[in-house]
C-alpha positions in Angstrom: -45.4 -17.0 -12.0 -44.8 -17.7 -15.7 -41.6 -17.0 -17.7 -41.9 -15.9 -21.3 -38.7 -15.6 -23.3 -39.0 -12.5 -25.7 -35.7 -13.0 -27.5 -32.7 -15.3 -27.5 -29.5 -14.4 -29.3 -26.2 -16.2 -29.6 -23.2 -13.8 -29.2 -20.1 -15.8 -30.4 -17.8 -12.8 -29.7 -18.5 -12.9 -26.0 -19.2 -16.7 -25.8 -22.6 -16.2 -24.4 -26.3 -16.4 -25.1 -28.3 -13.2 -24.4 -31.9 -13.6 -23.2 -34.6 -11.0 -22.9 -37.6 -12.3 -20.8 -40.9 -11.4 -19.1 -42.1 -12.7 -15.8 -46.0 -12.7 -15.9 -48.5 -12.8 -13.0 -46.1 -11.5 -10.4 -47.5 -9.5 -7.5 -44.2 -7.7 -7.0 -40.8 -7.6 -8.6 -39.7 -11.3 -8.3 -36.6 -12.2 -6.4 -33.4 -13.0 -8.4 -33.5 -16.5 -7.0 -37.0 -17.2 -8.3 -36.2 -15.8 -11.8 -33.0 -17.8 -11.8 -34.9 -21.0 -11.2 -37.4 -20.2 -13.9 -34.7 -19.4 -16.4 -32.7 -22.5 -15.6 -35.7 -24.7 -16.1 -36.9 -23.1 -19.3 -33.4 -22.9 -21.0 -32.3 -26.3 -19.7 -28.9 -25.0 -18.6 -27.0 -27.4 -16.4 -24.5 -25.0 -14.8 -26.1 -22.5 -12.5 -22.9 -20.4 -12.1 -22.8 -19.5 -15.8 -26.2 -17.8 -15.7 -26.0 -14.0 -15.0 -29.1 -11.9 -14.4 -28.3 -8.4 -15.5 -31.6 -6.6 -14.9 -35.1 -7.1 -13.7 -37.6 -4.2 -13.8 -41.3 -3.8 -13.1 -43.5 -1.0 -14.4 -45.9 0.7 -11.9 -49.3 -0.9 -11.9 -48.3 -3.8 -14.2 -48.2 -7.4 -13.1 -45.2 -8.2 -15.3 -41.5 -7.8 -15.0 -39.0 -7.5 -17.8 -35.3 -8.4 -17.7 -32.1 -9.5 -19.3 -29.9 -12.5 -18.6 -26.7 -13.9 -20.1 -25.7 -17.6 -20.2 -22.0 -18.0 -20.7 -20.3 -21.0 -22.3 -17.5 -21.1 -19.8 -16.3 -19.6 -16.5 -13.3 -17.9 -18.1 -15.4 -15.7 -20.4 -17.8 -15.0 -17.5 -14.9 -13.7 -15.3 -13.4 -11.8 -18.1 -16.5 -9.9 -19.1 -18.7 -9.5 -16.0 -17.7 -7.0 -13.3 -17.1 -8.4 -9.8 -20.1 -6.8 -8.3 -22.5 -8.4 -10.8 -20.9 -11.8 -10.2 -21.3 -11.3 -6.4 -24.9 -10.1 -6.8 -25.7 -13.3 -8.7 -24.1 -15.6 -6.1 -24.5 -13.7 -2.9 -27.7 -15.3 -1.6 -26.3 -18.8 -1.8 -23.1 -18.0 0.0 -25.0 -16.1 2.8 -27.3 -19.1 3.4 -24.3 -21.5 3.7 -22.4 -19.2 6.1 -25.5 -18.7 8.3 -26.1 -22.4 8.5 -22.5 -23.1 9.5 -22.1 -20.5 12.3 -25.4 -19.8 14.1 -23.9 -20.5 17.6 -21.0 -18.1 17.2 -23.3 -15.2 16.1 -25.5 -15.7 19.2 -22.4 -15.5 21.4 -21.2 -12.4 19.7 -24.6 -10.7 20.2 -24.6 -11.6 23.9 -21.1 -10.1 24.3 -22.1 -6.9 22.4 -25.2 -6.4 24.5 -23.1 -6.9 27.7 -20.6 -4.3 26.5 -23.4 -1.8 25.7 -24.9 -2.3 29.2 -21.5 -1.6 30.9 -21.1 1.6 28.8 -24.5 2.8 29.9 -23.6 2.2 33.6 -20.4 4.2 33.2 -22.2 7.1 31.6 -24.8 7.1 34.4 -22.1 7.3 37.1 -20.4 10.3 35.5 -22.2 13.5 36.6 -23.2 15.9 33.9 -21.5 19.3 34.0 -24.2 22.0 34.4 -23.7 25.4 32.9 -24.0 28.4 35.3 -25.2 30.7 32.6 -28.7 31.8 32.4 -30.6 31.1 29.2 -30.6 34.1 26.9 -27.6 35.7 28.6 -24.3 35.3 26.6 -21.0 35.0 28.3 -18.2 37.4 27.2 -16.4 34.6 25.4 -19.4 33.7 23.3 -20.1 37.2 22.1 -19.1 38.1 18.5 -16.9 41.1 17.6 -19.9 43.3 16.8 -21.6 42.5 20.0 -18.5 43.3 22.0 -18.1 46.7 20.2 -21.7 47.6 20.8 -21.4 46.9 24.5 -18.4 49.3 24.8 
């Protein structure tokens, strides 16, 4: 994968640098983490948390993806301008990895407890007999007939 920067603009009003880029020779739409690494290395940005990937799109049949990214000068302007869901999207993978590394034993224990509960529910359902209906198929009971059907039967 190669990264080609199409345009780079300084935006002093928002305290950020706006970058339009292309990722060439990609088989599929590249992951945000891969594009992030490429952008960090090509722009020589030291702080990862100030880089925000806004959009990455691939056209059908092409082996290139286009996207937009912003590099903020400080965290204050990042928090002020970017919505929470965009900030989470750009930091979500790192947090998930750290959480999964910290608590693998607990999750296995929880899975074991959940499977035991599911098995006990299945046993309870097997013990309770199913109520069978005494009605014949195709014959309606008087309660299930509509007003028109009741009037016709009279």
